[in-house]
Structure formats: structure tokens, C-alpha cells
C-alpha positions in Angstrom: 105.8 93.9 91.7 102.6 95.9 92.0 102.4 99.4 93.4 101.5 98.3 96.9 104.6 96.1 97.0 106.8 98.9 95.6 105.5 101.2 98.3 106.3 98.7 101.0 109.7 98.0 99.6 110.5 101.7 99.4 109.4 102.4 103.0 111.4 99.4 104.3 114.5 100.8 102.4 113.9 104.2 103.9 113.5 102.8 107.4 116.7 100.8 107.0 118.5 104.0 105.9 116.8 106.1 108.6 115.5 108.6 106.1 111.7 108.5 106.5 110.1 111.9 105.7 109.4 114.3 108.5 106.2 115.8 107.1 104.1 116.5 104.1 105.8 119.8 103.4 109.2 118.0 102.9 107.6 115.5 100.6 105.8 118.1 98.5 108.9 120.2 98.1 110.8 117.1 96.9 107.9 116.2 94.6 107.9 119.6 92.9 111.7 119.5 92.5 111.4 116.1 90.8 108.7 117.3 88.5 111.0 120.1 87.5 113.7 117.6 86.7 111.2 115.6 84.5 110.6 118.8 82.6 114.3 119.4 82.2 114.9 115.8 80.9 112.1 116.3 78.4 113.5 119.7 77.3 117.0 118.1 76.9 115.5 115.1 75.1 117.3 112.8 77.5 115.3 109.6 77.7 117.6 107.9 80.3 117.3 110.9 82.6 113.6 111.0 82.0 113.3 107.4 83.2 115.2 108.3 86.4 113.1 111.4 87.1 109.8 109.7 86.5 110.9 107.1 89.1 111.8 109.9 91.4 108.3 111.4 91.1 106.8 108.0 91.9 109.2 107.8 94.9 107.8 111.1 96.2 104.2 110.1 95.5 104.8 106.9 97.4 106.1 108.9 100.4 103.1 111.2 100.3 100.7 108.2 100.3 102.7 106.6 103.1 102.6 109.6 105.4 98.9 109.9 104.8 98.3 106.2 105.4 97.1 105.7 101.8 97.8 102.8 99.5 99.1 104.3 96.1 97.6 101.4 94.2 94.2 101.8 95.8 94.3 105.6 95.2 95.2 105.1 91.6 92.5 102.4 91.0 89.9 104.6 92.7 90.7 107.5 90.3 90.8 105.2 87.3 87.3 104.0 88.1 86.1 107.5 88.8 87.4 108.7 85.4 85.8 105.8 83.7 82.4 107.1 84.7 83.0 110.7 83.5 
């Protein structure tokens, strides 16, 4: 599954559960919370928790892209190409 397919699957799941984000602020707050949990997993050297928290960060990034009508895969590839030329 590529990033675009993951994004579509996530949004479909959220629609089915009636839990789509209300606005960017909600998403950013959750994103910051999840990044903090990544830091905690690293500090505690808990690799299993780190995997979960990295997935949670991706989940929030997907939501941020969705609410802004962006495709996460396209955004990432654009940045990858931009960095290549630096």
C-alpha cells in the first residue's frame, strides 16, 4: 500500500467511525501530542511503543493533508525532489 492508499483507507475508516477532524487546530494539537509520545518511547527505549507512536504521527500528518486537500505522497515526493537539488 502506498501513502495515497493509506491516506484514503484512513479517511474511510474515520468516516465510518464518524470521527473526522473538525479543524487544523485539533489535528496540530494531536500531532504535537503524538510527537511527545515518540520522544517518550525513545527515552524509555521501548521499540514496540515507538512503532505505534510513529504510526500515530503519520496518522495525524495524513489528517492534516486531508483537511488541506493535499496528497501526503505527492507532498513527500515534492520535498524529496526539492532536497535533491540543494
